[in-house]
N, C-alpha and C positions, 0 to 999 in steps of 0.2 A: 984240856982233856981232863975228864974226871974218871978215875979208875980205882981199882982196889976196894978197900973197906969203905971209903967214902961213897963210891958208886953203889956198893951193896946196900949201905944204909939209905941212900937216896931211893934206891929201887923199892925197899921195904916201905918207905914213906909214900912213894908213888902208888903202890898197891893200896895202901890204907886210904889214900886220897881219892883214887879214881875207881876202885872196885865198886863202891856203892852206885856209881852212875850206870853200871850194867843193868840195873833195874829202873833207872830214872831217865835214860836217854836212848833213843834208837841208835844213834851213831856210836860205834865202838870207841870207848875212851881208854881201855886197858890193853896195852900192847904186851907182847911176850917179854920175858926177862932178857932174852938175847937182843931183842930190838931196842929195849930201853938202854941196856948197857952199851949197845952200839952207838946210840945217840949221844950218850954221856961221853964216850970216848972220841966222838967225831970232832976234830979240831975246827971244822967249818961252822960249828954251832956254838954260840956264846952261851955259857952257863953262868948264871948268877946264883950263888949259894948263900943262904942265910945260915948262920951258925949260932948255937947256944952252947957256950963253953966249947967243948971239942966235938960236938955232935951237929951234923947238918940237919936243919929243921925246916928248910924251905928251898925251893928251886924255881927258877924261871929260865926258860930257854928261848932263844931267838936266833934267827939266821937269815942271811941274804943269799944263801946257797939254795935256791928254790928247788933244785933237783933232789935235794936231800929230804924234802917234805912230801911224802907219798900221798898225803890227803889232798893236795892242791893241784891245780893245773897251771904250771909255770907259763905256758903259752898264753892263757887268758890274761894273767897279770902283766906279762910283757907287752901284749897288744893293747891293753887298757891304759897302761902307764909307761909309754915308750921312753919318755924323758928320764924317768927314774930307772928304767931297765938299762938304758944306755950308760948310766953311772953305777950300775949294780947296787942301787939304793932302795930296792924293794925288800923289805924284811917281813918274815913270818914269825909271829908270836906263837911258839909251839905249845907251851904250857906254863902255867904258874900253879904251884902247889905249896901248901904249908902243912906241917904236921898237925894232927888233930888237937893236941894240947895247946897250940898257939893260935888256932883259928879265932877270929874275932878281935885279935890284937892288931898292931900296926905292921906286922911282918908282911902280910899279903900286900898292903898298899905300898910298902917300901920296895918289895920285889917287882911289883907291877910298874911302878914309876921308873925304876932302874932299867927294866926291860924296854920301856918306851924311850929311854935316854939313848939307847944304842942306835936306833935309826935316826934319832934327832941329831946325833953327832955327825951324821952324813947328810943332813938335810934330806932325809929319806921319808919313806912311808912305812907304816906298820899295818900289816893285815893280820887279823886274828879272828877266831870264831869262838862262840859261846853257845852251849846247848840251852834250850828253852828253860830247863829246870834251873840251871845256875843263873840264867839271865833274870828270871823273875824272883827266885828265892833271894839272891844277893844283890838285886837291883843293879846289874852290871851296866845298864844304860847310863844311869846317873853316875856311877863310879867312873866309867870311862870318860864321861863328859867332864867330871871334876879333874881327872888326871890330865886330860887334854888341855884344860884351861891353865894348867901350870906352864905349858909350853907356849912361848910367844908366837903369835900369828898362826896357831894350829887350827885345824879343821877336822871334825870327826863326822863321818857319815856311814850309813849302812851300805855295804858294797854288794851283798848278795844275800839271798835268803833261801835256805833249803827247807821245804815244807814236806813233811811225811804225812801221807794219807793212809787210812785203812778203810776198806770197803767190806762190810759184812755181807756175804752173799749166800743166804741159806738155800736158795733154789736157782737152777739155771733158767734161762729164757725158755718158755714152753715151745715145743715144736721147732726149736732151732736146730739146723743141721750140725752145729758144733756141739749140741748137747749129747752127752754119752748116756747110754742106758744104765740104769742103776741096778 
């Protein structure tokens, strides 16, 4: 559990890290303070904290408590991976973040690798998502492949893809019964 001033400091770093994605990704990345502090205090979620002196500067969170991750469908994962589900070895990578002043250094890779180590210790699987902005800007495909290659006999594949569309519709279909008068 992470609580108190450490949780408050990590929440501030969380906001700094994820707030810019509000204008860069359709999916909401920034949760409320109460939600984040709740995740930090949840003993079913593994928290890996990076420190610089006495200040937390990075965080990775992973869990095999699928019901604690509101963004996913536990039923989908349990049906797709029944052998892992039977052993409670399906893990969700919830987030990885590093304070702005340390981005581009090795802290992110170290946190990311340690996060992957948690399911590996259970001969499990790790499920995680990445928005398109981060995927292309930070070449997460290559990074994930490099991290996976560190783990003997590992395999990395795309599980699912959520694609968002936008249709610009300046006019309704003419003479359609569904068309409302203007």
